[in-house]
C-alpha positions in Angstrom: 4.6 -8.3 29.9 3.9 -8.4 26.2 2.0 -11.1 24.5 3.1 -11.6 20.9 0.6 -13.4 18.7 1.5 -14.8 15.3 -1.3 -14.7 12.7 0.7 -15.1 9.6 2.0 -18.7 9.7 -1.2 -20.6 10.3 -1.9 -23.3 7.8 1.2 -22.4 5.8 3.2 -25.6 6.0 3.8 -27.2 2.7 2.5 -24.2 0.7 5.9 -22.5 0.3 9.2 -24.1 -0.2 11.6 -23.6 2.7 14.2 -20.9 2.1 17.1 -23.3 2.1 15.5 -25.6 -0.5 14.0 -23.2 -3.0 14.5 -24.2 -6.6 15.7 -22.2 -9.5 13.5 -22.2 -12.6 14.1 -25.0 -15.1 14.5 -24.5 -18.8 11.3 -26.2 -19.7 8.0 -24.4 -19.1 5.6 -26.0 -16.8 2.3 -24.8 -15.4 2.4 -24.2 -11.6 -0.3 -25.4 -9.4 -2.1 -22.2 -8.5 -4.8 -23.9 -6.4 -2.3 -24.3 -3.5 -1.5 -20.7 -3.0 -1.2 -19.9 0.7 -3.9 -17.9 2.4 -3.1 -15.8 5.4 -5.7 -14.9 8.0 -6.5 -11.2 7.8 -5.8 -9.5 11.1 -7.7 -6.6 12.5 -7.6 -4.6 15.8 -10.7 -4.5 18.0 -11.0 -2.1 20.9 -11.2 -3.9 24.2 -13.8 -1.4 25.4 -16.0 -1.9 22.4 -15.5 -5.5 21.1 -18.4 -5.1 18.7 -16.9 -2.3 16.6 -14.1 -3.1 14.1 -11.1 -0.9 13.9 -8.2 -1.0 11.5 -10.4 -2.3 8.6 -10.9 -0.2 5.5 -14.1 -1.7 4.2 -14.3 0.8 1.3 -11.0 -0.3 -0.2 -11.6 -4.0 0.6 -8.2 -4.2 2.2 -7.5 -5.1 5.8 -5.3 -2.7 7.7 -2.7 -4.8 9.6 -3.2 -4.8 13.4 -0.8 -2.4 14.9 -1.2 -1.3 18.5 1.1 0.7 20.7 1.6 0.5 24.5 2.5 4.1 25.2 2.1 5.1 28.9 0.3 8.4 29.6 2.5 10.9 31.3 2.9 14.7 31.6 5.8 16.7 30.3 8.7 16.8 32.8 11.5 19.3 32.8 13.7 16.5 31.3 13.1 13.5 29.2 11.1 11.2 31.5 11.7 7.5 31.8 8.7 5.3 32.0 7.6 5.0 35.6 5.4 2.0 34.8 5.0 -0.5 32.0 1.2 -0.6 32.3 -0.8 -0.2 29.1 -3.0 2.9 28.5 -6.7 2.9 29.1 -7.5 2.0 25.5 -6.5 -1.6 25.4 -6.2 -3.7 22.2 -7.0 -7.3 21.6 -6.6 -9.5 18.6 -9.3 -10.8 16.3 -8.7 -13.1 13.4 -11.0 -13.2 10.3 -11.3 -16.3 8.2 -8.9 -16.6 5.2 -10.0 -14.9 2.0 -8.9 -16.0 -1.4 -7.3 -12.8 -2.9 -8.2 -13.9 -6.4 -11.9 -13.8 -5.8 -13.6 -10.4 -5.2 -15.4 -10.2 -1.9 -19.0 -9.3 -1.5 -18.0 -5.9 -0.1 -15.9 -5.3 -3.2 -18.8 -6.1 -5.5 -21.2 -4.1 -3.4 -18.8 -1.2 -3.4 -18.2 -1.4 -7.2 -22.0 -1.3 -7.8 -22.4 1.7 -5.5 -19.5 3.4 -7.2 -21.1 2.8 -10.6 -24.4 4.1 -9.3 -23.0 7.3 -7.9 -24.1 10.4 -9.9 -21.8 13.1 -11.1 -23.5 15.5 -8.8 -22.6 13.4 -5.7 -19.0 13.1 -6.9 -18.8 16.8 -7.5 -20.2 17.5 -4.0 -17.7 15.2 -2.4 -14.8 16.9 -4.3 -16.1 20.3 -3.1 -16.2 19.2 0.5 -12.7 17.9 0.3 -11.5 21.1 -1.3 -13.3 23.1 1.4 -11.6 21.1 4.0 -8.3 22.5 2.8 -9.3 26.0 4.1 -8.2 25.4 7.7 -8.1 28.3 10.1 -5.5 26.6 12.3 -7.4 27.3 15.5 -8.3 23.7 16.1 -5.5 21.2 16.8 -5.9 17.5 16.1 -4.4 15.2 18.7 -2.6 12.3 17.1 -1.1 9.0 18.4 0.2 6.1 16.5 -3.0 4.0 16.3 -4.9 7.0 15.1 -2.4 7.8 12.4 -2.4 4.2 11.2 -6.2 4.1 11.2 -6.3 7.2 8.9 -4.6 5.3 6.1 -7.5 3.9 4.0 -9.2 4.0 0.6 -9.3 7.8 0.6 -5.5 8.1 0.8 -4.1 8.9 -2.6 -1.4 6.3 -2.7 -3.7 3.5 -1.4 -6.6 4.8 -3.5 -4.6 4.5 -6.7 -3.7 0.9 -5.8 -7.3 0.1 -4.8 -8.7 1.3 -8.2 -6.0 -0.7 -10.1 -7.5 -3.7 -8.4 -10.9 -2.7 -9.5 -9.6 -2.3 -13.1 -8.0 -5.8 -13.0 -11.2 -7.4 -11.8 -13.1 -5.6 -14.6 -10.7 -7.1 -17.1 -11.3 -10.5 -15.6 -15.0 -10.0 -15.9 -14.6 -9.1 -19.5 -12.5 -12.2 -20.2 -15.2 -14.4 -18.5 -17.8 -13.3 -21.0 -15.6 -13.2 -24.1 -17.7 -16.0 -25.7 -21.0 -14.3 -25.3 -22.6 -12.6 -28.4 -23.0 -8.8 -28.9 -26.2 -7.2 -30.2 -26.4 -4.7 -33.0 -29.6 -3.1 -34.4 -30.2 0.0 -36.6 -31.5 1.5 -39.8 -29.8 1.3 -43.2 -30.6 3.1 -46.4 -28.7 2.4 -49.6 -28.8 4.4 -52.9 -26.7 3.7 -56.0 -26.8 5.4 -59.4 -24.1 4.6 -62.1 -21.9 1.8 -63.3 -21.5 -1.4 -61.4 -19.9 -4.7 -62.3 -22.2 -7.7 -62.5 -21.2 -11.1 -61.4 -20.4 -12.2 -65.0 -17.9 -9.3 -65.4 -20.1 -7.0 -67.4 -20.3 -3.3 -66.6 -23.9 -2.1 -66.3 -25.5 1.2 -65.6 -27.7 0.7 -62.5 -30.0 2.9 -60.6 -31.3 1.3 -57.4 -32.3 1.9 -53.7 -32.8 -0.3 -50.7 -33.8 0.0 -47.0 -33.2 -2.2 -44.1 -34.0 -2.0 -40.4 -34.1 -4.4 -37.5 -31.6 -6.6 -35.8 -28.5 -6.2 -37.9 -27.5 -3.6 -40.5 -25.5 -3.4 -43.8 -27.5 -5.5 -46.3 -26.9 -4.3 -49.9 -28.4 -6.1 -52.9 -27.9 -9.9 -52.8 -24.9 -9.7 -50.3 -25.0 -10.9 -46.8 -25.6 -8.5 -43.9 -22.4 -6.6 -43.1 -23.0 -6.2 -39.4 -25.1 -9.1 -38.0 -27.6 -8.4 -35.3 -26.4 -11.1 -32.9 -22.7 -11.7 -33.4 -20.1 -13.8 -31.4 -16.6 -13.6 -32.7 -13.6 -14.9 -30.7 -10.7 -17.2 -30.8 -11.5 -20.3 -28.8 -8.1 -20.2 -27.1 -8.9 -16.8 -25.7 -12.2 -18.0 -24.4 -10.5 -20.9 -22.7 -7.3 -19.3 -21.3 -7.9 -15.6 -21.0 -10.3 -15.8 -17.9 -7.6 -17.6 -15.9 -4.9 -15.2 -17.1 -7.0 -12.2 -16.1 -7.9 -13.8 -12.8 -4.2 -14.4 -11.9 -3.4 -10.8 -12.9 -6.3 -9.5 -10.7 -5.0 -11.5 -7.8 -1.5 -10.0 -8.4 -3.0 -6.5 -8.5 -4.8 -7.2 -5.2 -1.6 -8.4 -3.5 0.2 -5.4 -5.0 -2.4 -3.1 -3.3 -1.8 -4.9 0.0 2.0 -4.3 -0.5 1.3 -0.6 -1.2 -0.9 -0.4 2.0 1.8 -2.1 4.1 4.5 0.3 2.8 2.3 3.3 3.4 1.6 2.1 7.0 5.4 1.9 7.5 6.0 5.3 6.1 3.3 6.8 8.4 4.7 5.1 11.5 8.3 6.2 10.7 7.1 9.8 10.0 5.1 9.7 13.3 8.2 8.8 15.4 10.3 11.4 13.5 7.7 14.0 14.3 7.4 12.8 18.0 11.2 12.9 18.3 11.3 16.5 17.0 8.9 17.5 19.8 10.8 15.6 22.5 14.2 16.9 21.2 12.9 20.5 21.4 11.7 19.9 24.9 15.2 18.7 25.9 16.8 21.8 24.5 14.2 24.0 26.3 15.1 22.3 29.6 18.8 22.7 28.9 18.2 26.4 28.2 16.6 26.8 31.6 19.6 25.1 33.2 22.0 27.2 31.2 20.2 30.4 32.1 20.4 29.6 35.8 24.1 29.0 35.4 24.6 32.3 33.5 22.8 34.2 36.2 24.8 32.5 39.0 28.1 33.0 37.2 27.3 36.7 36.7 26.5 37.0 40.4 29.8 35.4 41.3 31.6 37.8 38.9 29.8 40.8 40.4 30.8 39.9 44.0 34.4 39.1 42.9 34.1 35.4 43.7 34.4 34.5 40.0 35.8 35.8 36.7 34.0 37.9 34.2 35.4 35.6 31.5 33.6 32.7 33.0 30.3 34.6 32.7 31.0 35.5 29.1 31.8 31.9 28.3 28.5 30.7 29.7 26.7 33.6 27.9 28.2 32.4 24.7 27.0 28.8 25.3 23.5 30.2 26.0 23.5 32.1 22.7 24.7 29.0 20.8 21.9 27.0 22.5 19.4 29.5 21.2 20.6 28.7 17.7 20.1 25.0 18.4 16.6 25.8 19.6 15.8 27.5 16.3 17.0 24.4 14.5 14.8 22.3 16.7 11.7 24.4 16.0 12.5 24.2 12.3 12.8 20.4 12.5 9.4 20.2 14.4 7.6 22.2 11.8 9.1 20.3 8.9 8.3 17.0 10.6 4.7 18.1 11.1 4.4 19.2 7.5 5.7 15.8 6.4 3.3 14.0 8.8 0.3 15.9 7.3 1.4 15.1 3.8 2.0 11.4 4.6 -1.5 11.1 6.1 -3.0 13.2 3.2 -4.6 15.5 5.7 -6.0 18.9 4.4 -3.2 21.4 4.0 -2.8 23.6 7.0 -4.1 21.0 9.5 -2.6 21.5 12.9 -1.6 18.3 14.8 -0.1 17.7 18.1 1.3 14.5 19.6 -1.1 12.4 21.7 1.9 10.7 23.3 3.9 12.8 25.8 6.7 10.2 26.4 8.6 8.0 24.0 8.9 4.4 25.3 10.7 1.5 23.6 8.3 -0.8 21.9 8.8 -4.6 22.0 6.9 -6.3 19.1 9.5 -8.8 18.0 10.8 -11.9 19.8 14.5 -11.3 19.7 15.2 -15.0 20.4 13.8 -16.0 17.0 16.4 -17.0 14.4 16.8 -15.6 10.9 15.5 -18.8 9.4 12.3 -18.7 11.4 11.6 -15.1 10.6 12.3 -15.6 6.9 9.8 -18.4 6.8 7.2 -16.1 8.4 8.0 -13.4 5.8 7.7 -15.8 2.9 4.2 -16.7 4.2 3.2 -13.2 5.0 4.6 -10.8 2.4 2.1 -9.8 -0.3 4.9 -9.0 -2.7 5.8 -12.7 -2.9 2.2 -13.7 -3.5 2.0 -11.1 -6.2 5.0 -12.5 -8.0 3.5 -16.0 -7.7 0.3 -14.8 -9.3 2.3 -13.2 -12.1 4.2 -16.5 -12.7 0.9 -18.3 -13.0 -0.5 -15.7 -15.4 2.6 -16.0 -17.6 2.3 -19.8 -17.6 -1.3 -19.6 -18.7 -0.3 -17.2 -21.5 2.2 -19.8 -22.7 -0.4 -22.5 -22.7 -2.7 -20.2 -24.7 0.0 -19.7 -27.4 0.8 -23.4 -27.4 -2.8 -24.5 -28.1 -3.8 -21.6 -30.3 -3.1 -23.3 -33.7 -5.1 -26.4 -32.6 -8.4 -24.6 -31.8 -10.4 -22.4 -34.2 -11.6 -18.9 -34.3 -15.4 -18.8 -34.2 -17.9 -16.4 -35.8 -21.6 -16.8 -35.3 -24.1 -14.2 -36.7 -27.8 -13.9 -36.8 -29.9 -11.0 -38.2 -33.6 -10.4 -38.7 -35.7 -7.4 -39.7 -37.3 -5.8 -42.7 -35.6 -5.3 -46.1 -36.9 -3.9 -49.4 -36.0 -1.7 -52.4 -36.4 -1.1 -56.1 -35.2 0.7 -59.2 -34.4 4.4 -58.9 -35.6 5.9 -55.7 -38.5 3.5 -55.4 -38.7 1.4 -52.2 -41.1 -1.5 -52.4 -41.6 -5.1 -51.2 -40.3 -4.3 -47.7 -40.7 -7.7 -46.1 -39.2 -9.8 -43.4 -35.7 -11.2 -43.8 -33.4 -13.2 -41.6 -29.7 -14.3 -42.0 -27.7 -16.9 -40.2 -23.9 -17.3 -40.5 -21.6 -19.8 -38.7 -17.9 -20.3 -39.4 -14.9 -21.8 -37.8 -11.3 -21.1 -39.0 -8.0 -22.5 -37.9 -5.0 -20.3 -38.3 -1.3 -21.1 -38.4 0.5 -17.8 -38.4 3.3 -17.1 -40.9 3.6 -20.8 -42.0 4.3 -21.8 -38.4 7.2 -19.5 -37.9 4.9 -16.9 -36.3 3.6 -19.6 -33.9 7.1 -20.6 -32.9 8.1 -17.0 -32.2 4.9 -16.4 -30.2 5.7 -19.5 -28.0 9.3 -18.4 -27.5 8.1 -14.9 -26.5 5.6 -16.3 -23.9 8.2 -18.8 -22.7 10.7 -15.9 -22.1 8.0 -14.1 -20.1 7.5 -17.1 -18.0 11.2 -17.3 -17.2 11.3 -13.5 -16.5 8.4 -13.9 -14.0 10.1 -16.8 -12.3 13.4 -15.0 -11.9 11.5 -11.9 -10.7 9.9 -14.1 -8.1 13.3 -15.3 -7.0 14.5 -11.7 -6.9 11.6 -10.7 -4.6 12.3 -13.8 -2.4 16.0 -12.7 -2.1 14.9 -9.2 -1.3 12.4 -10.3 1.3 15.1 -12.4 3.0 17.6 -9.6 3.0 15.0 -7.1 4.5 14.2 -9.6 7.2 17.9 -10.2 8.1 18.7 -6.5 8.0 15.7 -5.6 10.2 16.5 -8.4 12.7 20.1 -7.1 13.0 18.8 -3.6 13.7 16.3 -4.9 16.3 19.1 -6.8 18.2 21.6 -4.0 18.2 19.3 -1.0 18.7 17.8 -2.5 21.9 21.3 -2.5 23.3 21.8 1.1 22.3 18.7 2.0 24.3 20.1 0.3 27.4 23.5 2.0 26.9 22.1 5.5 26.5 19.8 4.9 29.5 22.8 4.2 31.7 24.5 7.3 30.3 21.6 9.4 31.4 21.8 8.0 34.9 25.5 8.9 35.3 24.9 12.3 33.6 22.1 13.1 36.1 24.2 12.0 39.0 27.1 14.1 37.8 24.9 17.2 37.4 23.3 16.9 40.8 26.7 16.4 42.5 28.2 19.5 40.7 25.1 21.6 41.6 25.4 20.5 45.3 29.1 21.5 45.3 28.4 24.9 44.0 25.6 25.4 46.5 28.0 24.4 49.3 30.5 27.0 48.0 33.1 24.4 47.0 33.5 25.4 43.3 32.6 27.8 40.5 29.4 27.7 38.4 31.5 27.2 35.3 32.3 23.7 36.5 28.7 22.7 36.1 28.7 23.5 32.3 30.3 20.2 31.3 27.7 18.2 33.3 24.8 20.2 31.7 26.2 19.5 28.3 26.7 15.8 29.0 23.2 15.5 30.3 21.8 17.1 27.2 23.9 14.9 24.9 22.9 11.7 26.8 19.2 12.6 26.8 19.3 13.3 23.0 21.2 10.1 22.4 18.6 8.2 24.4 15.8 9.8 22.5 17.5 8.9 19.1 18.1 5.4 20.3 14.5 4.9 21.3 13.2 6.3 18.0 15.7 4.1 16.0 14.6 1.1 18.1 10.9 1.7 17.5 11.5 2.2 13.8 13.4 -1.0 13.6 10.5 -2.8 15.3 8.1 -1.3 12.7 10.5 -2.2 9.8 10.6 -5.7 11.1 6.8 -5.9 11.2 6.7 -4.6 7.6 9.5 -7.1 6.5 7.4 -9.9 7.9 4.2 -8.7 6.2 2.7 -7.4 9.5 2.0 -10.8 11.0 2.4 -9.8 14.6 0.4 -7.8 17.0 0.7 -6.8 20.6 -1.9 -7.5 23.3 -1.6 -6.4 26.9 -1.2 -9.2 29.3 -4.3 -10.1 31.4 
């Protein structure tokens, strides 16, 4: 019995509009309430044998790997594709643990700690790490890495190239948010300035005079010349008040969107790994089916040749079976090619060192049941709207666009601010003489209101930001429609592919019965070996059809998990 636990729809009522009642964006621009964004509990997998150790959590990337656990029974290879003799879970059980909700717009303590450690890492340490990773690419191939589905999913983390790029985009977005938060703080400038002039200069009364002078300045602020103010103040704060008010919230929403985008990238990579894993496992199982068929065919060829040698059968029958055996060898070569190609794709999908040798940890493919097939499309779509990070990303981008519109709307009403303070030593004299080097300080404060291009520029800026708001809102609706379509498509695949598994399983039962009856007839001397050929071919076809049906079924279950935002996990009963 499978226990399906939903961790994606807790506390979601009222946060997202139902699918049937979603509203299209209106023409007027309004600011959404971003304080009511839904939070989904993060789900991780904890080993039942070691409840104190966390698995499935990538702490470096600050992203939680969705809880994905398989219930694959351990069995040895049989001469044919084995059916599960039992539905008991393997020794490594999995149980569900739920972490408290985390606001995606606020960096976690682990993110901040990681950022500080990354900034503190020396170039030598980074170079050493790169050398170790490069050295790992020189694999001898003698050691083989066993791999099952939970292990493959656990490999995906902050060091994976695709996930790593998304992770550092999140760090970049939070750095921009940090910059926006301190936009109003002053900057410090200090230095040393020497000025020397010899020649004509225009006095304040318009007269041209020949002047030879020198000056020196040092301290907080530089650029003082003659009676003018200091060109570069020592303590200077220069910003538009609208930027200081609105840019932090804009940057925060964009950082939240980047984090949700990173979660979407992680979810997609997990799906790609799981699909590649089942394709790889299918190639191994398919090759084994062909090998078993080759053994059966070789026995038939030998038996037919014996019948032809004794005169009980025709030589043409022996040649016919020999032809089938040769064609089967060609299919075996195709199967080996598929297996090696699937292994190469699996290594690349996991970003393992080139040349890594892997082997399946699962010997038998069993149908997985992670989705309650009695759930309707409406219920599943509601779960997806609460769980998909792509939708939360689009919501954050809408909020950022609305804040940008508010910034453009209030920009003409608030001033630009410039505050400057300088202090230090200044002196000079005629010619090259520097005298009277004494203390000096300057203080400047100004506020200026700007209406761009007589107001036409302001109107154009507001129209531009309003258009971006509408684009973000329609993009959100596009994502919503896409999520609904993916859920409905995945649900349809789940419903129909489970029926395919049952159909092909019955086909194997009849094919095996037919093969056994034909072999028994030949042993009793009631027919020719050639009559067994069709039952051997039917058994091979039914086994390969069952294998493909199981792989398609498991992939549809994984696609459904991805379409829902990975809200479900499987826990062995008891």
